[in-house]
C-alpha positions as CSV (number, residue, x, y, z in Angstrom):
1,X,77.2,99.6,93.4
2,X,76.7,103.4,93.6
3,X,78.4,105.8,91.2
4,X,82.1,105.0,91.3
5,X,84.4,107.7,89.9
6,X,87.8,107.0,91.5
7,X,89.3,103.6,92.3
8,X,92.6,102.3,93.5
9,X,93.4,98.9,92.1
10,X,95.5,96.0,93.4
11,X,97.9,93.8,91.5
12,X,95.8,90.6,91.1
13,X,92.7,92.3,89.6
14,X,94.9,94.4,87.3
15,X,96.9,91.4,86.2
16,X,93.9,89.2,85.6
17,X,92.0,92.0,83.8
18,X,95.0,92.6,81.5
19,X,95.6,88.9,80.8
20,X,92.0,88.5,79.9
21,X,92.0,91.7,77.7
22,X,89.2,93.1,80.0
23,X,91.3,95.9,81.3
24,X,89.8,98.1,78.6
25,X,86.6,98.3,80.8
26,X,88.4,100.2,83.6
27,X,88.6,103.6,81.9
28,X,85.0,103.2,80.6
29,X,83.7,102.5,84.1
30,X,85.8,104.9,86.2
31,X,87.0,108.5,85.8
32,X,90.3,107.8,87.5
33,X,92.1,104.4,88.1
34,X,95.0,104.7,90.5
35,X,97.8,102.2,91.0
36,X,100.1,102.5,93.9
37,X,103.8,102.2,93.1
38,X,104.1,98.9,95.0
39,X,101.4,97.4,92.8
40,X,103.0,98.9,89.7
41,X,106.3,97.3,90.6
42,X,104.6,93.9,91.3
43,X,102.8,93.9,87.9
44,X,105.6,95.2,85.6
45,X,108.2,93.0,87.1
46,X,106.2,89.9,86.1
47,X,108.5,89.3,83.2
48,X,108.5,90.1,79.5
49,X,106.3,87.0,78.8
50,X,103.5,88.2,81.1
51,X,100.7,90.1,79.3
52,X,100.1,92.4,82.2
53,X,103.8,93.3,82.5
54,X,103.8,94.4,78.9
55,X,100.3,96.1,78.9
56,X,100.4,98.2,82.1
57,X,103.2,100.6,81.2
58,X,101.3,101.5,78.0
59,X,98.1,102.5,79.7
60,X,97.9,106.3,79.7
61,X,94.7,106.3,81.8
62,X,96.3,104.4,84.7
63,X,97.6,106.9,87.2
64,X,100.7,105.7,89.1
65,X,100.9,106.8,92.8
66,X,104.1,107.5,94.6
67,X,105.5,105.2,97.3
68,X,104.2,105.9,100.8
69,X,104.7,105.2,104.4
70,X,101.6,103.1,105.1
71,X,99.6,104.1,108.2
72,X,100.1,102.0,111.3
73,X,96.6,100.7,111.5
74,X,97.0,99.2,108.0
75,X,100.5,97.9,108.7
76,X,99.1,95.9,111.7
77,X,97.2,93.8,109.2
78,X,100.5,92.4,107.8
79,X,99.2,92.5,104.2
80,X,101.5,92.5,101.2
81,X,103.1,95.8,100.1
82,X,100.6,96.2,97.3
83,X,97.5,95.5,99.4
84,X,98.8,97.8,102.1
85,X,99.4,100.6,99.6
86,X,96.0,100.2,98.1
87,X,94.3,100.5,101.5
88,X,96.4,103.6,102.4
89,X,95.8,105.4,99.1
90,X,92.1,104.5,98.9
91,X,91.7,106.1,102.3
92,X,93.9,109.1,101.8
93,X,92.5,109.9,98.4
94,X,89.0,109.2,99.6
95,X,88.6,107.0,96.5
96,X,85.2,105.6,95.9
97,X,86.5,102.0,96.0
98,X,89.4,99.8,96.2
99,X,89.5,96.9,93.6
100,X,91.0,93.9,95.3
101,X,90.4,90.1,95.6
102,X,92.6,89.1,98.6
103,X,90.4,88.0,101.5
104,X,92.7,89.5,104.2
105,X,92.8,92.8,102.3
106,X,89.0,92.8,102.1
107,X,88.8,92.3,105.9
108,X,91.2,95.2,106.4
109,X,89.1,97.4,104.0
110,X,86.0,96.7,106.0
111,X,87.7,97.5,109.3
112,X,89.0,100.8,108.0
113,X,85.8,101.7,106.1
114,X,87.2,101.5,102.6
115,X,84.6,100.6,100.1
116,X,85.7,97.8,97.8
117,X,84.8,95.5,94.9
118,X,86.6,92.6,93.3
119,X,87.6,91.7,89.8
120,X,84.2,90.0,89.2
121,X,82.5,93.1,90.6
122,X,84.1,95.1,87.7
123,X,82.5,92.7,85.2
124,X,79.1,92.9,86.9
125,X,79.3,96.7,86.8
126,X,80.3,96.7,83.2
127,X,77.3,94.4,82.3
128,X,74.9,96.6,84.3
129,X,76.2,99.7,82.5
130,X,75.8,98.1,79.1
131,X,79.5,97.8,78.3
132,X,79.2,94.0,78.0
133,X,76.3,92.3,76.2
134,X,76.7,89.3,78.4
135,X,78.8,88.7,81.6
136,X,79.4,85.0,81.3
137,X,82.0,85.2,78.5
138,X,83.9,87.7,80.6
139,X,83.9,85.4,83.6
140,X,85.2,82.6,81.4
141,X,88.0,84.9,80.1
142,X,88.9,85.6,83.7
143,X,89.0,81.9,84.5
144,X,91.2,81.3,81.5
145,X,93.5,84.1,82.7
146,X,94.0,82.3,86.0
147,X,91.3,83.7,88.3
148,X,89.7,80.8,90.3
149,X,85.9,81.0,90.0
150,X,83.7,78.1,91.0
151,X,80.6,77.3,88.9
152,X,78.5,78.2,91.9
153,X,80.1,81.6,92.2
154,X,79.7,82.2,88.4
155,X,76.0,81.4,88.7
156,X,75.6,83.8,91.6
157,X,77.5,86.5,89.7
158,X,75.4,86.0,86.6
159,X,72.3,86.4,88.7
160,X,73.7,89.6,90.2
161,X,74.5,90.8,86.7
162,X,70.9,90.2,85.6
163,X,71.6,87.0,83.6
164,X,70.4,83.5,84.0
165,X,73.3,81.1,83.8
166,X,73.4,78.9,80.7
């Protein structure tokens, strides 16, 4: 992944990173982390028992973006409000990347030329930049936080991160 300074993040990566206590990597990796209002609402309305709902409002480095009328070419994908807003803002801000995991949103991003990475890509980048001594514990934390990762995917990600799986 080339130098990434500005990212727009979707709800599921933000929630999973918060629940696994790995959200602290985001401001170390990126100069600006933007969250569209639709994503913010989805995360903070998760309930007082949800770690992400409690953590997100306290993050002073997370920049909340205003609600927008999403462009027609993005609306046609029938994505959720959060995914649509991420696509719209990533393109409008000419952000370096969108952080999202949803398969349909990834297809949309490719079609509108928005660069992207997923939650696991954040971990790989953190490992490559020396912010994590090992990536495997972080992938296990993501699994424990509810992100589905197969053993085959973890092995592939570890290889990408420059680690042999254990």
